[in-house]
C-alpha positions in Angstrom: 28.3 -13.4 11.3 25.3 -11.3 10.4 25.1 -7.5 10.8 21.6 -7.9 12.2 20.8 -7.9 15.9 20.7 -11.4 17.4 17.3 -12.7 18.5 16.5 -15.0 21.4 16.7 -18.7 20.5 13.4 -20.6 20.9 15.4 -23.7 21.9 18.0 -22.5 24.5 16.7 -19.0 25.2 20.1 -17.2 24.6 20.4 -14.2 22.4 22.4 -15.9 19.6 19.7 -16.6 17.0 21.1 -15.0 13.8 20.1 -15.0 10.1 22.4 -17.1 7.8 23.9 -14.9 5.1 23.5 -17.3 2.2 19.8 -18.2 3.1 17.4 -15.3 3.5 14.9 -16.8 6.0 17.0 -19.5 7.8 18.1 -18.6 11.3 20.6 -20.5 13.5 21.6 -20.3 17.1 25.3 -19.8 17.6 25.1 -21.5 21.0 23.0 -24.7 20.5 23.0 -24.8 16.7 19.1 -24.9 16.6 18.0 -24.0 13.0 14.6 -22.9 11.7 13.0 -21.4 8.6 11.0 -18.4 9.7 9.2 -18.3 6.4 7.4 -21.5 7.5 6.6 -20.3 11.1 2.9 -19.5 10.5 1.1 -22.7 11.2 -2.5 -23.1 10.0 -5.3 -22.2 12.4 -5.9 -25.1 14.8 -9.2 -26.6 15.6 -9.4 -24.9 19.0 -8.8 -21.4 17.4 -11.4 -22.1 14.7 -13.9 -23.2 17.4 -13.3 -20.0 19.4 -13.8 -17.9 16.3 -17.0 -19.7 15.4 -18.3 -19.3 19.0 -17.5 -15.6 18.9 -19.2 -15.0 15.6 -22.2 -16.9 16.7 -22.4 -14.8 19.9 -22.1 -11.6 17.9 -24.9 -12.7 15.6 -27.2 -13.6 18.4 -26.5 -10.5 20.5 -26.8 -8.1 17.5 
């Protein structure tokens, strides 16, 4: 088991999400065995976020 503090599992919600020792960014839940790679957790900006950013920039350009 890891020396790090356990995180809350995104699948079951229990505090048993730990980093695997042999793999630096792979975390696994000790309760439900949910496994994820946190290095790949930043998804690209979705179309809704891009639209909101464009609207905000447009508003700032018109108001300024």
